C-alpha positions in Angstrom: 90.3 90.4 141.4 91.9 90.6 138.1 89.7 90.7 135.0 91.2 88.9 132.0 90.3 89.8 128.7 90.9 88.0 125.5 91.3 90.3 122.4 91.7 88.3 119.4 91.5 89.5 116.0 89.0 87.7 113.8 89.1 88.5 110.1 85.9 86.9 109.3 84.2 89.8 111.3 85.7 92.3 109.0 84.6 90.3 106.2 81.1 90.2 107.3 81.0 93.8 108.1 82.4 94.6 104.4 80.0 92.0 102.8 76.9 93.4 104.7 77.7 97.0 104.0 78.6 96.6 100.4 75.4 94.2 99.8 73.1 96.9 101.4 74.9 99.6 99.3 74.5 97.5 96.1 70.8 96.9 97.0 70.1 100.5 97.8 71.7 101.7 94.5 69.8 99.2 92.4 66.6 100.1 94.2 67.1 103.8 93.5 68.2 103.5 90.0 65.8 100.9 88.7 62.7 101.1 91.0 62.3 104.5 92.5 63.6 106.8 89.6 61.6 104.9 86.9 58.5 104.9 89.0 58.9 108.5 89.5 59.1 109.0 85.6 56.2 106.7 84.8 53.9 108.3 87.2 54.7 111.7 85.7 56.3 113.1 88.7 59.2 114.4 86.6 56.9 116.9 85.0 55.8 118.4 88.4 57.6 121.5 89.7 58.3 119.6 93.0 60.3 117.0 91.5 63.8 118.8 91.7 63.4 119.5 95.3 62.1 116.0 95.9 64.7 114.3 93.8 67.5 116.5 95.4 66.4 115.5 98.9 66.3 111.8 98.0 69.7 111.9 96.3 71.4 114.0 98.8 70.2 111.7 101.7 71.3 108.7 99.7 74.7 110.2 98.8 75.5 110.7 102.4 74.6 106.9 103.1 76.9 106.1 100.1 79.9 107.9 101.6 79.4 106.2 105.0 79.1 102.8 103.3 82.4 103.6 101.2 84.1 104.5 104.3 83.2 101.5 106.2 84.2 99.2 103.3 87.5 101.0 102.9 88.1 100.8 106.6 87.3 97.1 106.7 89.6 96.4 103.7 92.5 98.3 105.5 91.9 96.4 108.5 92.0 93.1 106.7 95.2 94.1 104.9 97.0 94.7 108.1 96.6 91.2 109.5 96.1 88.8 106.4 98.9 86.6 105.2 101.2 87.9 102.6 99.4 85.9 99.9 96.2 88.1 100.3 98.3 91.4 100.6 98.3 92.1 96.7 94.6 91.5 96.4 93.8 93.6 99.5 96.0 96.4 98.1 94.1 96.2 94.8 90.7 96.1 96.5 91.8 99.1 98.9 92.5 101.0 95.6 89.1 100.2 94.3 87.4 101.2 97.6 89.3 104.4 97.5 87.7 104.9 94.0 84.2 104.2 95.4 84.7 106.7 98.1 85.7 109.1 95.4 82.6 108.4 93.4 80.3 108.9 96.5 82.0 112.1 97.3 81.6 113.2 93.6 78.0 112.6 93.9 77.6 114.2 97.2 79.5 117.4 96.5 79.5 117.9 92.9 76.8 116.1 90.6 73.8 116.2 92.9 74.2 119.9 93.8 74.7 120.9 90.1 71.7 118.7 88.9 69.5 120.3 91.6 70.6 123.8 90.6 70.2 123.3 86.9 66.7 121.9 87.4 65.4 124.3 89.9 63.1 126.9 88.4 63.3 130.2 90.2 60.6 132.0 88.0 57.2 131.0 89.3 55.5 132.6 86.5 57.3 131.1 83.5 57.3 127.4 84.0 60.1 125.7 82.3 59.0 122.9 79.9 62.4 121.8 78.6 65.5 120.1 80.3 68.3 122.4 80.5 71.2 121.8 78.1 73.8 120.9 80.7 71.6 118.3 82.3 72.1 115.8 79.7 75.9 115.8 80.3 75.3 115.7 84.1 73.1 112.6 83.5 75.8 110.9 81.3 78.4 111.7 84.1 76.1 110.2 86.7 75.3 107.1 84.8 79.0 106.5 83.8 80.0 106.8 87.5 77.1 104.5 88.4 78.0 101.9 86.1 81.7 102.0 87.4 80.4 102.0 91.0 78.1 98.9 90.5 80.9 97.1 88.7 83.5 97.8 91.6 81.1 97.0 94.3 80.3 93.7 92.6 84.1 92.8 92.2 84.7 93.7 95.8 81.6 91.7 97.1 82.7 88.8 94.9 86.1 88.8 96.5 84.6 89.0 100.1 82.1 86.1 99.2 85.0 83.9 98.1 87.1 84.8 101.1 84.3 84.0 103.5 83.6 80.7 101.9 87.3 79.7 101.7 87.6 80.8 105.3 84.7 78.5 106.3 86.3 75.6 104.4 89.6 76.2 106.2 88.0 75.9 109.6 
């Protein structure tokens, strides 16, 4: 008995994967930046000695999720670039470069900014509590928010393209 399998490439599946992944990433970033961190600040947790370890743990876990989301988005765009008609190839190339940038930002957060911020904020002297922010922390915060603004903008651009491509694909069918 011969089993026949019909393997067929469906670009809408990749668009859906990219769309869902980037939407979750964007929502998680907005939640972390505009809900979790401000609420920690308003409740006074940033003045507690355990804040650095809690913040490092939260950001470390989220940064790894960001790396996975960036990798899935890049993989999806590369898969689309292989099979879409020539009219889309320049746009896919541009979006793939943007996705590589998103991956670079996520890797920078994971392996550079978060460890540096945690090490600067960590107080190793239990008998002398630190009451001021270390001088290098403001520069790291500026770097973080600059990269975050770039990341949110690029994710929005790629999401917008995926939404338009999904809508145009639905109209064409």
